[in-house]
TORVO-889754 format. One record per atom (N, C-alpha, C): x, y, z. Coordinates in steps of 0.2 Angstrom, whole numbers, padded with zeros to 4 digits, always signed. Layout:
REM residues N
XYZ...
This chain:
REM residues 236
+0004-0006+0000+0000+0000+0000+0004+0006+0000+0003+0011-0005+0007+0017-0005+0006+0021+0001+0011+0025+0003+0011+0030+0008+0011+0037+0005+0006+0038+0001+0005+0044-0003+0001+0049+0001+0003+0055+0002-0001+0061+0005-0001+0067+0000-0007+0069+0000-0009+0076-0004-0008+0081+0001-0004+0086+0000-0003+0092+0004-0006+0098+0000-0010+0101+0003-0014+0107+0000-0013+0113+0004-0008+0117+0002-0006+0123+0006-0004+0129+0001-0007+0135+0001-0005+0140-0004+0001+0144-0002+0004+0143+0004+0010+0147+0006+0016+0142+0004+0020+0144-0001+0025+0139-0003+0030+0137+0002+0032+0142+0006+0037+0141+0011+0034+0135+0016+0028+0136+0018+0025+0131+0023+0024+0124+0019+0022+0125+0013+0021+0118+0009+0028+0115+0009+0033+0118+0007+0039+0115+0006+0042+0112+0013+0041+0116+0018+0042+0113+0025+0039+0107+0027+0032+0107+0025+0028+0101+0027+0031+0095+0022+0032+0096+0016+0034+0091+0011+0041+0088+0013+0046+0092+0015+0052+0090+0017+0052+0085+0023+0048+0087+0028+0047+0083+0034+0043+0076+0032+0038+0076+0028+0035+0070+0027+0039+0066+0022+0043+0068+0018+0047+0064+0014+0053+0061+0018+0055+0065+0023+0060+0062+0028+0057+0056+0032+0051+0056+0033+0047+0051+0037+0045+0045+0032+0047+0046+0026+0045+0040+0022+0039+0040+0017+0036+0046+0017+0030+0047+0013+0031+0050+0006+0027+0047+0002+0027+0051-0005+0022+0056-0005+0024+0062-0008+0019+0068-0008+0017+0070-0014+0011+0072-0015+0008+0076-0020+0006+0083-0017+0007+0088-0021+0006+0095-0018+0002+0099-0023-0002+0103-0019-0007+0108-0023-0007+0115-0019-0007+0120-0023-0007+0127-0019-0014+0129-0019-0019+0126-0022-0026+0128-0022-0031+0122-0021-0037+0124-0019-0042+0119-0018-0044+0116-0025-0044+0120-0030-0046+0117-0037-0040+0112-0039-0034+0114-0038-0029+0109-0040-0029+0103-0036-0031+0104-0030-0031+0098-0026-0036+0093-0028-0042+0095-0030-0047+0091-0032-0046+0088-0039-0042+0091-0043-0040+0088-0050-0035+0083-0048-0030+0084-0044-0025+0079-0042-0029+0073-0039-0034+0074-0035-0037+0068-0032-0041+0064-0038-0044+0067-0043-0047+0064-0048-0042+0059-0052-0036+0061-0052-0031+0057-0056-0027+0052-0052-0027+0054-0045-0022+0050-0041-0026+0047-0035-0033+0048-0035-0037+0046-0029-0035+0039-0026-0034+0034-0031-0032+0027-0028-0026+0027-0025-0021+0032-0025-0015+0031-0022-0015+0035-0016-0019+0041-0015-0018+0045-0009-0022+0042-0003-0018+0042+0002-0021+0039+0008-0023+0044+0013-0019+0050+0013-0021+0055+0018-0020+0062+0014-0025+0067+0016-0024+0074+0013-0023+0078+0019-0018+0083+0018-0017+0088+0023-0020+0094+0020-0025+0098+0023-0028+0103+0020-0028+0109+0024-0025+0115+0021-0025+0121+0024-0032+0124+0023-0035+0127+0029-0041+0130+0028-0042+0136+0024-0037+0141+0025-0037+0147+0021-0033+0146+0014-0037+0144+0009-0035+0144+0002-0038+0149-0002-0034+0151-0008-0038+0155-0013-0043+0151-0016-0048+0154-0018-0054+0151-0022-0057+0146-0017-0058+0140-0019-0061+0135-0015-0057+0134-0008-0060+0135-0003-0056+0135+0004-0056+0127+0006-0052+0127+0011-0051+0120+0014-0057+0116+0016-0062+0120+0019-0068+0117+0021-0072+0114+0015-0072+0117+0010-0076+0115+0004-0072+0109+0001-0065+0109+0001-0061+0103-0002-0062+0097+0003-0062+0098+0009-0064+0093+0014-0070+0090+0012-0076+0094+0012-0082+0091+0011-0083+0087+0004-0079+0090-0001-0079+0086-0008-0075+0080-0007-0070+0080-0004-0066+0074-0003-0069+0068+0001-0073+0071+0006-0076+0066+0010-0082+0063+0006-0085+0066+0002-0091+0064-0002-0088+0058-0007-0082+0059-0009-0079+0055-0014-0076+0048-0010-0074+0049-0004-0071+0043-0001-0072+0044+0007-0075+0038+0010-0076+0038+0017-0070+0036+0021-0065+0033+0017-0059+0030+0020-0053+0034+0019-0053+0040+0016-0047+0044+0015-0046+0048+0022-0040+0048+0024-0038+0052+0030-0038+0059+0029-0041+0063+0033-0041+0070+0031-0038+0074+0038-0033+0078+0037-0031+0082+0043-0031+0089+0040-0034+0094+0044-0035+0101+0043-0029+0105+0046-0026+0109+0042-0021+0114+0044-0023+0121+0045-0023+0124+0050-0025+0131+0051-0021+0135+0056-0020+0141+0054-0017+0146+0058-0022+0149+0063-0028+0148+0062-0033+0151+0067-0033+0147+0073-0035+0150+0079-0036+0147+0085-0043+0146+0087-0048+0149+0084-0055+0149+0086-0057+0142+0086-0061+0141+0091-0064+0134+0092-0068+0132+0086-0072+0137+0083-0077+0135+0078-0073+0132+0071-0067+0135+0070-0063+0132+0064-0062+0125+0065-0059+0123+0071-0058+0116+0073-0064+0112+0072-0069+0114+0076-0075+0110+0076-0078+0109+0069-0078+0115+0065-0081+0115+0059-0078+0110+0054-0071+0109+0054-0068+0104+0050-0070+0097+0052-0070+0096+0058-0072+0089+0061-0079+0087+0059-0083+0092+0060-0091+0091+0058-0092+0089+0051-0088+0092+0046-0089+0090+0039-0085+0084+0037-0081+0081+0042-0078+0075+0040-0071+0074+0040-0067+0079+0043-0060+0079+0044-0059+0074+0050-0053+0071+0050-0052+0066+0055-0048+0069+0061-0044+0075+0059-0040+0078+0064-0038+0085+0062-0035+0089+0066-0033+0096+0064-0026+0097+0067-0022+0101+0064-0016+0103+0067-0015+0111+0066-0014+0114+0072-0014+0122+0072-0007+0124+0071-0006+0129+0066+0000+0132+0065+0001+0137+0070+0008+0138+0072+0013+0135+0070+0014+0128+0073+0017+0123+0070+0017+0116+0073+0024+0114+0071+0027+0109+0076+0033+0107+0075+0033+0101+0070+0039+0099+0067+0039+0094+0062+0037+0087+0066+0040+0086+0072+0038+0080+0075+0031+0079+0077+0027+0085+0078+0020+0084+0080+0016+0083+0073+0018+0086+0068+0015+0085+0061+0016+0077+0059+0022+0075+0059+0023+0068+0057+0020+0063+0062+0020+0064+0068+0016+0060+0073+0009+0059+0072+0006+0065+0070-0001+0065+0069-0003+0061+0062+0001+0062+0057+0001+0059+0051+0002+0051+0052+0007+0049+0056+0009+0042+0057+0003+0039+0061+0000+0042+0066-0005+0039+0069-0012+0038+0065-0013+0043+0061-0019+0042+0056-0017+0036+0051-0011+0036+0049-0009+0031+0044-0010+0024+0047-0007+0023+0053-0008+0017+0056-0015+0015+0057-0019+0019+0059-0026+0018+0059-0030+0015+0053-0028+0019+0047-0030+0017+0041-0028+0010+0039-0022+0008+0040-0019+0002+0039-0023-0004+0043-0024-0002+0049-0027-0007+0053-0034-0009+0050-0038-0003+0048-0044-0004+0046-0044-0008+0039-0039-0007+0035-0039-0010+0028-0037-0017+0029-0033-0019+0035-0031-0026+0036-0036-0030+0040-0041-0027+0043-0046-0031+0047-0049-0037+0044-0049-0042+0047-0052-0048+0045-0057-0051+0051-0063-0049+0050-0068-0050+0056-0074-0055+0054-0078-0056+0059-0084-0060+0058-0088-0057+0053-0090-0062+0048-0093-0060+0042-0100-0057+0044-0103-0059+0050-0110-0057+0052-0110-0051+0055-0104-0048+0057-0104-0042+0061-0106-0042+0068-0108-0036+0070-0111-0035+0077-0118-0032+0077-0122-0036+0080-0129-0034+0080-0131-0031+0087-0134-0025+0087-0136-0022+0093-0143-0018+0092-0148-0022+0094-0155-0019+0093-0156-0018+0086-0158-0012+0084-0160-0010+0077-0153-0010+0072-0147-0010+0075-0141-0008+0072-0137-0015+0070-0134-0014+0065-0129-0020+0063-0123-0016+0060-0117-0018+0063-0111-0016+0060-0107-0022+0057-0107-0022+0051-0104-0028+0047-0096-0026+0047-0092-0029+0050-0085-0028+0051-0081-0031+0045-0084-0035+0041-0081-0037+0035-0081-0032+0029-0087-0030+0028-0089-0025+0023-0088-0018+0025-0087-0017+0032-0086-0011+0035-0092-0006+0033-0098-0009+0034-0104-0005+0033-0109-0005+0040-0113+0000+0040-0117+0001+0046-0124+0002+0044-0129-0002+0047-0136-0001+0046-0140+0000+0052-0146+0003+0051-0151+0004+0056-0157+0002+0052-0160-0004+0055-0166-0007+0052-0166-0008+0044-0160-0010+0042-0158-0012+0035-0156-0006+0031-0157+0000+0034-0155+0006+0030-0147+0008+0032-0143+0009+0026-0136+0011+0027-0135+0018+0030-0130+0018+0035-0128+0024+0038-0121+0025+0036-0119+0030+0032-0112+0031+0030-0108+0034+0036-0102+0031+0037-0098+0033+0043-0091+0034+0040-0087+0039+0043-0080+0040+0041-0076+0035+0045-0070+0035+0044-0066+0029+0047-0066+0030+0055-0066+0036+0057-0065+0037+0064-0072+0036+0067-0078+0038+0064-0084+0036+0066-0085+0028+0067-0083+0025+0062-0083+0018+0061-0079+0015+0067-0073+0017+0069-0070+0014+0074-0073+0016+0081-0076+0022+0082-0080+0023+0088-0086+0018+0089-0090+0018+0083-0095+0013+0084-0093+0006+0085-0088+0004+0082-0086-0003+0083-0084-0004+0091-0080+0001+0093-0078+0001+0100-0084+0001+0105-0089+0005+0103-0096+0005+0107-0099-0002+0107-0100-0005+0101-0104-0011+0100-0100-0017+0103-0094-0016+0103-0090-0022+0107-0090-0021+0114-0092-0015+0117-0093-0014+0124-0099-0011+0126-0105-0015+0124-0112-0012+0126-0113-0011+0133-0117-0005+0134-0118-0003+0141-0112-0003+0146-0107-0001+0143-0101+0000+0147-0098+0007+0146-0097+0010+0152-0095+0017+0152-0088+0018+0150-0087+0021+0144-0080+0022+0141-0078+0029+0142-0072+0030+0145-0070+0037+0146-0068+0040+0140-0068+0047+0140-0066+0050+0133-0059+0049+0132-0055+0048+0137-0048+0046+0136-0047+0039+0133-0051+0034+0135-0051+0027+0133-0053+0028+0125-0058+0031+0123-0060+0032+0116-0055+0035+0112-0052+0040+0115-0046+0044+0111-0040+0039+0110-0038+0035+0115-0033+0031+0115-0034+0025+0110-0040+0022+0110-0042+0017+0106-0043+0019+0099-0046+0024+0097-0047+0026+0090-0041+0030+0087-0038+0035+0091-0033+0039+0088-0026+0037+0090-0025+0032+0095-0019+0030+0097-0016+0033+0103-0012+0029+0107-0010+0032+0113-0005+0038+0113-0002+0038+0107+0003+0043+0106+0000+0050+0102-0007+0050+0102-0010+0056+0099-0008+0062+0103-0007+0067+0099-0004+0074+0102-0010+0078+0103-0016+0077+0100-0022+0082+0101-0025+0082+0107-0031+0085+0107-0035+0086+0113-0041+0082+0113-0044+0081+0119-0050+0077+0120-0056+0079+0117-0057+0085+0115-0063+0088+0112-0064+0085+0105-0059+0082+0102-0060+0078+0096-0065+0073+0097-0065+0069+0103-0070+0064+0104-0077+0067+0104-0078+0072+0108-0084+0075+0109-0087+0077+0102-0083+0080+0098-0085+0082+0091-0088+0076+0087-0084+0071+0087-0086+0065+0083-0092+0062+0086-0093+0062+0093-0099+0060+0096-0105+0064+0093-0104+0070+0093-0110+0075+0091-0112+0073+0084-0106+0071+0079-0108+0070+0072-0111+0063+0072-0109+0058+0076-0112+0051+0076-0119+0052+0078-0121+0056+0083-0128+0056+0086-0132+0059+0080-0130+0064+0076-0134+0066+0071-0135+0061+0066-0131+0056+0065-0132+0050+0060-0136+0044+0064-0135+0043+0070-0138+0037+0073-0145+0039+0077-0145+0044+0080-0151+0046+0084-0157+0049+0080-0163+0047+0082-0169+0050+0079-0170+0057+0082-0168+0058+0088-0167+0065+0091-0161+0066+0094-0156+0069+0090-0149+0070+0093-0149+0073+0100-0154+0078+0101-0154+0082+0107-0156+0078+0113-0159+0072+0112-0162+0067+0117-0159+0060+0115-0153+0059+0115-0150+0052+0113-0153+0046+0117-0154+0041+0114-0156+0035+0117-0151+0029+0116-0146+0031+0112-0141+0025+0111-0134+0027+0113-0132+0033+0111-0125+0036+0113-0126+0040+0119-0126+0038+0125-0127+0041+0131-0121+0044+0134-0122+0050+0137-0117+0054+0141-0116+0051+0148-0110+0049+0150-0109+0048+0157-0106+0054+0160-0110+0058+0163-0107+0065+0165-0101+0064+0169-0096+0069+0167-0090+0069+0170-0085+0064+0169-0087+0059+0164-0083+0054+0163-0082+0052+0155-0088+0051+0152-0087+0049+0145-0094+0047+0142-0094+0042+0138-0100+0040+0135-0101+0032+0135-0107+0030+0134-0108+0023+0133-0114+0021+0128-0114+0015+0125-0119+0013+0120-0124+0009+0123-0130+0011+0121-0136+0007+0123-0140+0005+0117-0142-0001+0116-0146-0003+0110-0153+0000+0111-0155+0003+0117-0162+0006+0117-0167+0001+0117-0173+0004+0119-0179+0000+0120-0182-0001+0113-0185-0007+0111-0188-0008+0105-0193-0003+0103-0193+0000+0097-0197+0005+0095-0204+0003+0094
């Protein structure tokens, strides 16, 4: 499997800095300075690209739009947002539209490579999973771990790779309180550099897909001051 990363950054000096460090870490790199160029590259090299690093502030199509478009094209592509902003909404916004992680500028080479490595390992684990063909059943829900598909009452629910890993963790541990730290370590890895709030944002996104009323969840329950747990809920 190729270790190819698409780097989308309009500032040449930053782009070159990122590329040099990724190549030193053993990755092959495709680069683009605009969102339009990035989407064209993905059209021609999408089967090679495993991870996309997207700057939010791009000329023309911005990083959010590129993220949204790439996520529509692939549920398994790893996406990391790069941003110089520190506002909470920028981070949350990227995660809510399908990004897997974010790195705030300025960042050190070691932090960037560690975040890329952690996501790449997770993608490889998912690609190499060989599991029970019948998957996991919980009430109205079925997670088929062989085809990596998720259904509610026979209707498919599309999940990103991080959402899939969270759901798998929940369904393997039903009615068990899982701390936010447990979820972070299990899904993003114990050496993850980021913050716990990435778990909360992904839970919000999952509730929007899983719950009939996300504001009154019946399945992904909050364990106040600790984390979350999965309940199959009462029959409808």
